[in-house]
C-alpha positions as CSV (number, residue, x, y, z in Angstrom):
1,M,11.3,-13.1,-29.9
2,I,12.4,-16.7,-31.0
3,S,12.8,-16.7,-35.2
4,G,13.6,-21.1,-34.9
5,L,13.7,-24.2,-33.3
6,S,15.5,-27.8,-34.3
7,L,15.5,-31.0,-32.8
8,V,18.0,-34.3,-33.5
9,N,16.7,-37.4,-32.7
10,F,14.0,-36.2,-30.6
11,K,10.9,-38.4,-30.3
12,C,10.1,-38.1,-34.6
13,H,12.2,-36.0,-35.3
14,N,15.9,-37.1,-36.3
15,N,16.8,-33.9,-38.2
16,L,14.1,-31.6,-38.1
17,S,14.6,-27.3,-38.2
18,I,11.9,-24.7,-38.5
19,D,12.0,-20.4,-38.6
20,L,9.2,-19.2,-36.6
21,P,8.0,-16.4,-37.4
22,A,5.3,-14.0,-35.5
23,L,2.3,-15.8,-36.7
24,T,3.5,-19.9,-37.4
25,L,1.1,-22.2,-38.0
26,L,1.9,-26.0,-36.8
27,S,-0.9,-28.8,-39.1
28,G,-1.5,-32.2,-39.8
29,F,-2.4,-35.7,-39.5
30,N,-2.9,-36.6,-35.9
31,A,0.4,-38.0,-34.0
32,G,2.0,-36.5,-37.7
33,G,4.8,-35.1,-35.2
34,K,3.1,-31.1,-34.4
35,T,3.1,-31.4,-30.5
36,S,6.9,-33.4,-30.6
37,S,8.3,-30.1,-32.3
38,M,7.3,-28.5,-29.9
39,Q,7.9,-30.2,-26.9
40,G,11.8,-29.9,-27.0
41,L,11.5,-26.1,-26.6
42,L,8.4,-26.5,-23.3
43,L,11.3,-28.9,-22.0
44,V,14.1,-26.2,-21.7
45,S,11.2,-23.7,-20.7
46,Q,9.8,-26.2,-17.7
47,K,13.3,-26.0,-17.1
48,L,14.2,-22.4,-16.6
49,R,11.1,-21.8,-14.8
50,E,10.9,-24.5,-11.9
51,D,14.6,-25.0,-11.5
52,P,17.4,-23.1,-13.7
53,D,20.2,-24.2,-11.3
54,G,22.8,-27.3,-13.0
55,A,22.8,-29.7,-15.6
56,K,19.9,-31.8,-14.7
57,L,16.0,-31.5,-16.4
58,S,13.1,-33.5,-14.9
59,L,11.4,-34.8,-17.6
60,S,8.3,-34.7,-16.0
61,G,7.1,-30.9,-14.9
62,R,4.1,-27.9,-15.4
63,L,4.2,-27.8,-18.7
64,V,5.6,-31.3,-20.2
65,Q,4.9,-35.3,-19.4
66,L,7.3,-36.8,-21.2
67,G,7.4,-40.6,-19.1
68,S,11.2,-41.6,-19.8
69,F,14.5,-40.1,-21.5
70,S,14.4,-43.8,-24.2
71,D,10.9,-42.5,-24.9
72,L,12.2,-39.0,-26.1
73,L,15.0,-40.7,-28.5
74,G,14.7,-41.5,-32.2
75,D,16.3,-44.1,-34.4
76,L,19.0,-42.9,-34.9
77,E,22.5,-45.0,-34.5
78,L,24.6,-43.2,-32.1
79,E,26.9,-44.6,-30.3
80,R,25.2,-42.9,-27.1
81,P,22.1,-42.5,-27.0
82,K,20.9,-38.7,-27.6
83,F,18.6,-35.8,-28.8
84,Q,19.5,-32.5,-28.9
85,I,17.1,-29.0,-28.8
86,G,17.7,-25.9,-30.2
87,A,16.6,-22.6,-30.5
88,H,17.9,-19.7,-32.7
89,T,17.5,-15.7,-32.6
90,K,18.8,-13.3,-35.3
91,D,22.2,-13.1,-33.4
92,I,22.6,-16.3,-31.6
93,K,21.7,-19.7,-32.0
94,I,22.2,-22.2,-29.1
95,E,21.3,-25.8,-29.2
96,W,21.6,-27.7,-26.2
97,V,23.3,-32.3,-26.2
98,L,20.8,-34.0,-23.9
99,T,22.2,-37.9,-22.4
100,Q,20.5,-39.9,-19.8
101,D,21.3,-39.2,-16.2
102,E,24.6,-40.8,-15.4
103,D,22.9,-42.3,-12.1
104,N,20.0,-44.2,-14.9
105,E,17.5,-42.3,-13.7
106,N,15.3,-42.8,-16.2
107,S,12.9,-39.6,-15.0
108,R,16.0,-37.5,-16.0
109,A,18.2,-35.9,-18.9
110,V,21.9,-34.2,-18.2
111,I,23.5,-31.5,-20.9
112,S,26.5,-33.0,-21.5
113,E,26.8,-30.8,-24.1
114,I,26.2,-26.8,-25.2
115,R,26.7,-25.0,-28.6
116,K,26.8,-21.6,-29.5
117,T,26.2,-20.2,-32.9
118,T,27.8,-16.8,-34.1
119,G,27.2,-15.4,-36.6
120,N,29.7,-18.1,-38.9
121,V,31.1,-19.5,-35.7
122,T,30.3,-22.2,-33.5
123,V,31.6,-22.6,-30.2
124,S,31.0,-26.1,-29.1
125,H,31.7,-26.7,-24.6
126,K,31.4,-29.7,-22.7
127,I,29.9,-29.5,-19.4
128,R,30.8,-31.5,-16.2
129,P,27.3,-32.3,-14.6
130,S,28.5,-31.8,-10.9
131,S,29.8,-28.2,-12.5
132,A,27.2,-27.0,-14.1
133,K,25.0,-23.8,-13.3
134,G,21.8,-24.0,-16.3
135,L,21.4,-24.4,-19.1
136,M,23.4,-21.1,-20.2
137,P,26.9,-20.5,-17.5
138,A,27.7,-17.6,-17.3
139,R,30.8,-18.3,-18.7
140,I,30.4,-18.6,-22.1
141,S,26.7,-16.4,-22.1
142,N,26.4,-13.1,-23.2
143,E,23.1,-10.6,-23.7
144,A,21.6,-12.2,-27.4
145,A,22.4,-15.6,-25.0
146,S,20.5,-13.4,-22.4
147,N,18.1,-12.6,-24.5
148,L,16.8,-15.4,-26.1
149,I,17.6,-17.7,-22.6
150,K,14.7,-14.8,-21.6
151,D,12.1,-15.9,-24.1
152,I,12.0,-19.1,-23.6
153,R,12.1,-19.1,-19.9
154,E,8.3,-16.4,-21.0
155,L,7.4,-18.8,-23.2
156,S,3.2,-18.9,-22.3
157,V,1.5,-22.1,-23.2
158,I,-2.6,-22.4,-23.2
159,G,-3.1,-26.4,-24.4
160,A,-5.6,-28.0,-25.6
161,L,-8.0,-29.2,-22.1
162,R,-8.7,-25.1,-21.2
163,S,-10.9,-24.7,-17.5
164,S,-14.8,-24.7,-17.9
165,G,-17.5,-25.9,-15.6
166,R,-15.5,-24.1,-12.7
167,E,-17.5,-21.9,-9.6
168,L,-14.5,-20.8,-9.1
169,Y,-11.0,-20.4,-10.3
170,P,-7.5,-20.6,-8.0
171,T,-5.1,-17.1,-7.9
172,P,-1.8,-17.8,-9.3
173,K,1.2,-19.9,-6.3
174,V,4.4,-17.6,-6.6
175,S,4.0,-13.4,-5.4
176,E,5.9,-12.5,-8.9
177,P,4.0,-14.8,-12.1
178,L,5.1,-14.4,-15.3
179,R,3.5,-12.0,-17.2
180,G,0.9,-13.4,-19.5
181,W,1.1,-16.6,-17.5
182,V,-2.6,-17.8,-18.1
183,G,-1.6,-21.1,-17.2
184,I,-2.1,-24.5,-19.8
185,A,-5.7,-24.6,-18.7
186,G,-5.5,-21.3,-18.9
187,E,-7.4,-21.2,-15.2
188,L,-5.1,-17.9,-14.6
189,A,-7.2,-15.4,-17.0
190,P,-9.8,-14.3,-14.8
191,W,-7.0,-13.4,-12.2
192,W,-5.0,-11.9,-14.8
193,F,-8.4,-10.2,-15.4
194,A,-9.8,-9.0,-12.5
195,K,-6.2,-7.6,-11.5
196,L,-5.8,-6.1,-14.7
197,L,-9.7,-4.6,-15.6
198,D,-8.4,-1.0,-15.7
199,D,-5.3,-1.0,-16.8
200,D,-5.0,0.2,-20.3
201,I,-3.5,-2.1,-23.4
202,D,-1.0,-1.7,-26.5
203,P,-3.3,0.0,-28.7
204,E,-1.9,-1.6,-31.2
205,R,-4.2,-4.9,-30.3
206,M,-7.4,-3.0,-29.4
207,C,-10.4,-4.0,-31.3
208,S,-11.9,-1.8,-33.4
209,N,-15.5,-1.7,-32.4
210,D,-14.4,-0.2,-29.2
211,P,-12.0,3.0,-29.2
212,A,-11.5,2.2,-25.3
213,K,-7.9,1.0,-23.9
214,T,-8.9,-0.3,-20.8
215,L,-8.8,-4.3,-20.2
216,R,-11.7,-5.0,-19.7
217,R,-13.3,-3.4,-22.5
218,Q,-11.1,-4.6,-24.8
219,V,-11.2,-8.2,-23.5
220,N,-15.3,-7.7,-24.0
221,A,-15.2,-5.8,-27.4
222,W,-12.3,-9.4,-28.8
223,G,-15.3,-11.3,-26.9
224,Q,-18.3,-9.6,-28.8
225,S,-16.0,-9.9,-32.2
226,L,-16.6,-13.8,-31.7
227,F,-19.6,-14.0,-30.0
228,G,-22.7,-11.4,-30.2
229,G,-22.8,-9.1,-26.8
230,F,-20.2,-11.2,-24.7
231,E,-19.3,-10.0,-21.5
232,A,-16.9,-11.0,-18.7
233,N,-16.8,-10.1,-15.3
234,A,-14.5,-11.0,-12.6
235,A,-13.3,-10.3,-9.3
236,I,-10.8,-11.7,-6.5
237,I,-12.6,-12.8,-3.3
238,A,-11.4,-10.6,-0.2
239,N,-9.6,-13.2,2.5
240,S,-9.5,-16.4,-0.1
241,D,-7.1,-18.1,-2.7
242,F,-9.8,-17.7,-5.6
243,V,-11.2,-15.8,-8.1
244,Q,-15.0,-15.6,-9.5
245,L,-15.4,-15.2,-13.3
246,E,-18.9,-14.7,-15.1
247,F,-19.9,-14.0,-18.8
248,R,-23.4,-12.7,-20.2
249,T,-24.0,-12.9,-24.4
250,S,-26.3,-9.9,-23.9
251,E,-26.0,-6.1,-22.2
252,R,-29.6,-7.1,-20.7
253,E,-29.0,-10.3,-18.8
254,V,-27.5,-10.9,-15.9
255,Y,-24.3,-12.6,-15.7
256,R,-23.6,-16.3,-15.0
257,R,-21.6,-19.1,-14.2
258,P,-19.7,-19.6,-17.3
259,E,-20.1,-23.2,-16.7
260,N,-24.3,-21.9,-18.0
261,V,-22.8,-19.9,-21.0
262,G,-21.2,-22.6,-22.7
263,Y,-17.7,-24.1,-23.6
264,G,-16.8,-21.9,-26.3
265,L,-16.9,-18.4,-23.9
266,S,-14.9,-20.7,-21.9
267,Y,-12.4,-21.4,-24.2
268,A,-11.9,-18.0,-26.4
269,F,-11.6,-16.6,-23.0
270,P,-7.7,-17.3,-22.0
271,I,-6.4,-16.6,-25.6
272,I,-8.7,-13.6,-25.9
273,V,-6.3,-12.4,-22.0
274,A,-3.0,-13.7,-22.4
275,C,-2.7,-12.3,-26.6
276,L,-3.8,-8.7,-24.4
277,I,-2.0,-9.1,-21.5
278,A,1.2,-10.4,-23.1
279,R,4.5,-8.1,-23.2
280,K,6.4,-7.3,-26.4
281,G,8.4,-9.7,-28.0
282,Q,7.4,-12.9,-25.8
283,T,6.1,-16.7,-26.9
284,I,2.4,-17.6,-27.2
285,Y,1.8,-21.0,-27.7
286,I,-1.9,-22.0,-27.9
287,D,-2.7,-25.5,-28.9
288,S,-6.3,-26.1,-31.0
289,P,-7.6,-22.4,-30.7
290,E,-10.5,-23.4,-32.5
291,A,-12.2,-25.5,-30.0
292,H,-15.3,-25.4,-29.5
293,L,-15.9,-22.5,-31.9
294,H,-17.7,-21.9,-34.6
295,P,-16.6,-21.8,-38.2
296,A,-17.6,-18.3,-37.3
297,A,-16.0,-17.4,-34.6
298,Q,-13.1,-19.8,-35.8
299,S,-12.2,-17.5,-38.1
300,M,-11.9,-14.1,-36.3
301,M,-10.0,-16.3,-34.1
302,G,-7.2,-16.3,-36.7
303,Q,-7.8,-12.8,-37.3
304,F,-7.2,-12.2,-33.4
305,L,-3.9,-13.9,-33.3
306,A,-3.1,-12.2,-36.5
307,V,-3.1,-8.7,-35.5
308,T,-1.9,-10.3,-31.8
309,A,1.2,-11.1,-34.2
310,A,0.7,-7.7,-36.0
311,A,1.6,-5.9,-32.6
312,G,5.2,-8.1,-31.5
313,V,3.9,-10.9,-29.3
314,Q,5.0,-14.1,-31.7
315,V,2.1,-16.9,-31.8
316,I,2.7,-20.1,-32.4
317,I,-0.5,-22.3,-33.1
318,E,-1.2,-26.0,-33.1
319,T,-4.5,-26.0,-35.2
320,H,-6.3,-28.4,-37.3
321,S,-9.1,-25.9,-38.6
322,D,-9.0,-24.6,-42.6
323,H,-11.2,-21.8,-40.8
324,V,-8.3,-20.5,-38.6
325,L,-6.2,-20.4,-41.2
326,N,-8.6,-19.3,-43.6
327,G,-9.3,-15.9,-40.4
328,V,-4.8,-15.6,-41.0
329,R,-5.1,-15.7,-44.0
330,L,-8.1,-12.7,-44.6
331,S,-5.7,-10.8,-42.1
332,I,-2.7,-10.7,-44.4
333,K,-5.1,-9.4,-47.6
334,K,-6.1,-7.0,-45.1
335,G,-2.7,-6.1,-45.1
336,I,-2.9,-6.1,-40.8
337,L,-0.3,-9.0,-40.9
338,P,2.9,-8.3,-43.3
339,S,2.8,-11.7,-45.2
340,D,6.4,-12.7,-44.5
341,S,5.1,-12.5,-40.7
342,A,3.5,-15.8,-41.1
343,A,4.3,-19.1,-42.5
344,V,2.5,-22.8,-42.1
345,Y,4.2,-26.5,-42.0
346,F,2.1,-30.0,-43.1
347,F,2.7,-32.6,-40.9
348,D,2.8,-36.0,-42.3
349,R,4.6,-39.0,-40.6
350,N,3.4,-41.3,-42.8
351,A,4.1,-39.1,-46.3
352,L,6.8,-40.7,-49.3
353,S,9.1,-38.2,-50.1
354,S,9.8,-36.1,-53.7
355,T,11.9,-39.5,-54.2
356,N,9.2,-41.6,-53.2
357,Q,11.2,-43.2,-50.3
358,L,9.4,-44.3,-47.4
359,Y,9.6,-42.2,-44.2
360,E,11.8,-45.3,-43.1
361,E,14.2,-44.7,-45.3
362,R,14.0,-41.0,-45.6
363,R,14.1,-41.1,-41.2
364,G,11.9,-38.6,-39.9
365,V,9.3,-36.3,-39.9
366,N,10.7,-32.8,-42.9
367,P,7.4,-30.8,-42.6
368,V,6.1,-28.6,-46.1
369,K,6.5,-25.1,-45.2
370,T,3.5,-23.0,-46.5
371,I,4.2,-19.6,-47.4
372,I,1.1,-17.4,-47.5
373,D,1.2,-14.3,-50.2
374,P,0.4,-11.1,-50.3
375,R,-3.0,-12.2,-51.0
376,G,-3.4,-14.4,-48.6
377,R,-2.8,-17.4,-51.3
378,L,-0.8,-20.3,-50.1
379,K,1.9,-21.6,-52.7
380,H,1.5,-25.0,-51.8
381,W,-1.2,-27.4,-50.9
382,P,0.2,-30.7,-49.8
383,T,-2.5,-33.1,-50.4
384,G,-4.4,-33.7,-46.2
385,F,-3.9,-29.9,-45.9
386,F,-7.0,-29.0,-44.9
387,D,-9.0,-30.4,-48.5
388,Q,-11.6,-32.4,-47.3
389,I,-14.2,-31.0,-47.7
390,E,-13.3,-30.7,-51.2
391,T,-12.3,-34.4,-51.1
392,D,-15.8,-35.2,-49.3
393,L,-17.8,-32.9,-52.2
394,A,-16.5,-34.4,-55.0
395,Q,-18.5,-38.2,-53.7
396,L,-21.5,-36.3,-53.3
């Protein structure tokens, strides 16, 4: 499990370091740095999946479209333009220093240095691009490093814009897709659902509404906690590369195409499937899990994600929903998720620091970390942090 990440001189983050417990919520204002905080890790994951060898990283791929090298640089005054991406577990920390491609290709970055920290000892390794063998060369690797690399590579991402309104869904283009990888748009969730319909899932992730362990029954059970009588059905079409997905909202109804049932079901379905089939220790990053959901369903989504995290799947959420947050808080109060297994980060790029210095003076985004106590209460509530309803009601 990835215990934390760090960024230096990466976009708006001149020096960011945050811990990542089992369940992490990234919140804050638009353009505050939430998405950017994860893009460094996604860039490394993209490299490990698409081109694991060599020292050069393409800045545009399946997971991230970051533009040019110059677009990624922060405002630190450095002798040589570079940025740094780091990740750690309880056993090891790895940091990659990246510079622009020597061939002046602005669409790529090159690893110039790898720093490995175990215990209190940090060892720095200068990298020659011509002889580099991936993001963790064998000569400096160990078991802890290999485990961290695996966790980053298998990071599953579900974006804010998810597949909906399709008649047919695709099958994976590779023979052995990553377990739990449903595609950024959730487009592969129907295939996983059809493939594993009658397989048993981890009992710790089961919905209390249904004692059956199969993926089919548990997807439906969790779906029903969000949408009443929800049921899903999927089948891989013979002699084709497509999957047919159908929904219904009552057992008395016929199954219908997703576009005829509502966006909320289509948007929640890949999240439910991904969380139920992910391996323990895997990390799932979900942008806007609340999209197209009724407030009650948003709260239940927060509780479902808390159950997933409690069962050993790391969940990172980027959200603007106080209902999702409150669903997590309720789960902690109910004892489903330990309070020390959750954290909330509030990003405000334009906020004043505690010494009243402007953003330009304090250089970079420093998110406020908010702890949820065992009773579900928040220990910090900065201005702008899910307080708009109180602000509006005060004027009404």
